N, C-alpha and C positions, 0 to 999 in steps of 0.2 A: 504494500500500500504506500509506504514511504517513498519507494522508488518511483511510483507513478506520480506522486506529488512533486518530487524533485524534477522529473522529466518535464512535467507540465510547467513548473516554474521556469525552467531553463528555456522552454519553447516560448513562454510569454515574454521573457527578458529579450530573447532574440528578436521577436516581433517589434519590441519597443525601440530597437536600435535604428538609428538613422542610416541611410546608405553609406555615408562616410565612416561610421562606426563599424559597419559590416566589413568594409574594405580593410579597416584597421585590424580587425580580428583575423581576417584571412591572411593578411601579411604577417601577423604575429605567428600564425600557425605555419605558414609557408613563406619564409622571408626571401626565397629565391624568385617569387613571382614578379616583384617590381623590377629587378634587374633583367628578367627575361623579357618583360614588356619593353624596357628601355633598349635592349639589344635588337629586338624586332623593329622598333621604331628607327633605330640607327641604320639598320640594313635598308629599310625602305627609303629613308631620307637620302642616304648616300647613293642608292641606285638611281633615284630621281635626279640627283645633282650630277652624277657621273656614271653613265651607263656601263662603263668598263669595270665598275666596282664588283659586280656579281658574276664576272666571267670565271670559268674554271681555273684559269691561270692565277687570277687575282686571289681567289679563295684559297688556293694552295699556298701562295706566299703569305697570306694572312695567318693561316694555321701554323706555318713554320715560325713566323714572328711571335706568335702567341705562346709557343711551346715553352720557352725559357721562363717567362713571367708566370705562366700557369704552374710550372713545376715548383718554382720558388714559393708561390702562393699557397701550396699545400702545407709546407712547413710553417709559413706565417699564419695560416688558419689554425693549426694546432695550438700555436702559442697564444693567439688572440682569443681563442675559445677559453683559455685559462685566465683571461683578463690581463695578459701580458702583451708585449710587443717586441719584435726583433728587428733592430736597426742594422744588424751585422749580416743579414742574409747574402747580400751581394759580395761582401768581403770574404765570407767563408767560401762561397762558390768560386770566386776568382783565385783564392789561395789554393784550394783543392785542384783547380784546373792547372795552375802554373806548376804545382808540384808533380802532378801526373805527367804533364807534357815535358817538363825538364828532365825527369827521370828517364822517360822513354825516348828522348830526342836522339836521332841518328843511331838507333838500336843500342842505346846505352843500357837499357833494361827491357826485358820482355813486356809487351804492352799490357798483358793481364795483371802482372805484378804491379806495374806503375799505376794502373787503374785502381787496384785494390788499396794501395797505399794512399792514393789521393782521396778516395772515398772514406777510408779509415780516419784520415786527418780531419775531414769534415765532420765525421761522427764525434771525434775527440773535441773539436771546437764547439759543437753543440753541447756536448757533455760538460765542458768548462763553463759555458754560459749557465747551464742548469745548476751546476755546483754553486756558483756565485749567487744565484737567485735563491736556492733552497737552503744552503748551509750557512751563508753569511747574511742571508735575508736582505740583500740589496734589491732595489727596484729594478725590474726588467729593463726599463728605459735606460737607466744609468749604466747597467751592466753591458748591454748591447751597444750603447753609444761608445763606451770605452773599448770594447773588443772590436768594434768597427775600425777604429784607428789602428789598433794593434795588428789585426789580421791584414789590413790593407798595407801597413808598413812592412810586415813580414813578406807578403807576396812580392812587393817591389824590391826588397832587399835580396830575396832568394832568386828572383828572375833577372836581377840587374836592370829592371825596367824595360827589357826587350821582349819582343814577340817571337813566337815559334810558329812557323808556317806549316801547313798540312803536309807538305812533301817531306818534312823532317820527322814526321810522326808515323808510328805503325798504323796499319789499317784499322785495328780495333778501336783506337781512339777517334778515328775519323768516321767510323762505321755508321753512327747515328745520323750523320748528314746524308747518307745514301737513302734510297727509298724506291718507290715504284709509282707508276703513273696510271691513271685511268683517263685516257685522252690527254687533255691539257692539265688536268687536275693531278697534282703530285703530292704524295704522302711520304714523308721521311720516316725512318725507323725511330727517330727522336720523338715524333708525334705519337707513335705507337707506345713507346715507353711511358710517356706522360699519361696517356689514357690508362695504361696498366697501373701506374702509381695512384691515380684517382680511384680506380676500381677497388684496389686493395685497401686503401686508406678509408674509403667510404664504407666498405664492409666492416673494417675494424671499429670505426666510430659508431656505427649503427647496430652492430650485431655482437659485440663483445663486452665483457664487464669493464675492461680497460677503457673502452670508448665511453661508456656511461660514467665512469669515474672522471674522465676529462671534462665532460659537461657539468658534473656535480661540483668539481673544484672551481670551475669558472663561474658557476651560478652563485655559490655561497661556500667559500672554502672552510669557514668555521663549522657550518652545519655538516658539510661533507666529512670533516675530521671527527666530529662528534658521532657521526653515523658509522664510523669505522673505516672510512676511506683513507688509505695511506697517502695523504695529500702531497707530501714532499717527494715521495717516490714517484708518484704520478707526474708531478711537475718535472722532475729530473728526466724521466723517460720521454716526456713531450719534447724537451729541448734536444735530447739525444736523437730521437727519431727525426726531428726537423733537420738536424745536421746530416743525417743519412740522405734525406731528400735533397739537400743542397749539394751533396757530393754527386748524386746522380744528375742534378741539373748542370754541374760542371762538365760532365761527360757529354751531355746533350749540347752544351754551348760550343764545345770544340767542334763537333760535327756541323753545327749550324753556321758558325763563323768561319770554318775552314782554317782556323788558327787559334793559338792560345796567346792572349794578350792581357797584361795586368790592368789595362784601362777599359776592359770590356764592360758593357752595360752599366754605365756610371749611375743611372737612376733606377737600378734594380730594387733598392729598398722602397723608394716611393711607389714604384709601379706595383710591387707585390702587396704593399699595404692598401693601395688604392683598389686593387682587384678584390681583396678580401672584404673591404668595407662596402664597396659597391655591390658585392655579391650577397649582402645581407647578414654577414656575421657581425655580431654586436661587439664594439670595442670594449664593452663592459663585461664581456665573457658570458659563457653559458648558453649562447643561442647562435645557430648558424649551421649551414650544410655545405659540403664540398661542391655539390652541384651548383650552388650559388657562387662559390669562388671561381669555378670554371667559367661560368657565365660572365662574372666580373672581369676575369682576365681577357675574355673575348671582347668585352665592351671597351676596355682600355686600349687594346690593340686595334680594334675596329675604328675607334675615334682617331687614333694616330694615323692609321693607314688611309682612312677615308679622307681626312683633311689633307693629307699629303697628296693624294690623287687629285684633289681639288686645287692644289697649288697654294694652300694656306701656309704662312710662315710658321716656323718651329715655335716662336714665342707665343703665338695664338693657340697652338696645340697644347702647350704647357698650361696656358691660362684656362683652356677648356677642361683639362684634367683636374686642375685645382678646384674649379667650380663643381665638377662632378663629386669630388670628395666631400665638400661641404654639404652639398645637397643630400648625399648618401647618409652622412652622419645625422643631419637634421631629420631625415625620414626614420632612421633608427631610433632617435630620441622619441619621436612621435609614436612609433610602433610600441616601444617599451611602456608607454603610458596606458596601454590597453587595459580595460577593466574586465576582470573575469566574471 
């Protein structure tokens, strides 16, 4: 009887909601809906503005450009879900890339061994960030701001500030830049690896106890701790797994760029954070999905690619990205005010 009364009350409350409140509730339950709408609108707008935008060749290039940001955004999503932020994503990726490329240059070391060492270094860098956050209780912003400078400096010192071209590297390190075509539409193996990363991490977050712990820690760390969740171990694991993803992103970047350079993707940090926020993951933690992050990464690159095809200056593209971030955070704030 009480169940029927509760259901009736819920139905009555739903009918009393205004259309705007219903939209707010839907976005609270499915935060990836608003970025999906924005992505579709962007595709339509750019197609009208420049008919070459939706050609198979252009779409292949767009996906290749999205792969790096999308990969980095996976690790960034994990950390933001715990109400943290990682400013060192690009530095870890570049350091990992330069180490694996330098070790393997001109057959100095087998490609597989250099790759494993580079990825292990990225895992270690993420682990270090996690240790500083969980053991010394430093704010994630301060920790990763510091390690951003440290890892960037190490990468420059180790590489001597010079680039290593593809012809000096073993095929394994360049492999993810290869691919296959369907007509003019080309898919690289790097894109395939990014899709696999998303599939695995989406399963882990939605179907495992560890994934539920990540959301619990981000939503309310004290309540999670009192409920028996090992909050510090979960946080440490989050930063470590993020490091692993950054190491894989370094491998993808070598294939995409056709070289290893210490100055690669200078705005990787901004782009990864932008993709996560636009994708509906809350900066306050505890809410968000990787599908939204993937859509967010596509939006970031679609905006850059479409405006570039229209001949818009880089400064205006940066301005548009900044506006998107502010709008996305404002929408997140509004969604969080939803009344149950």
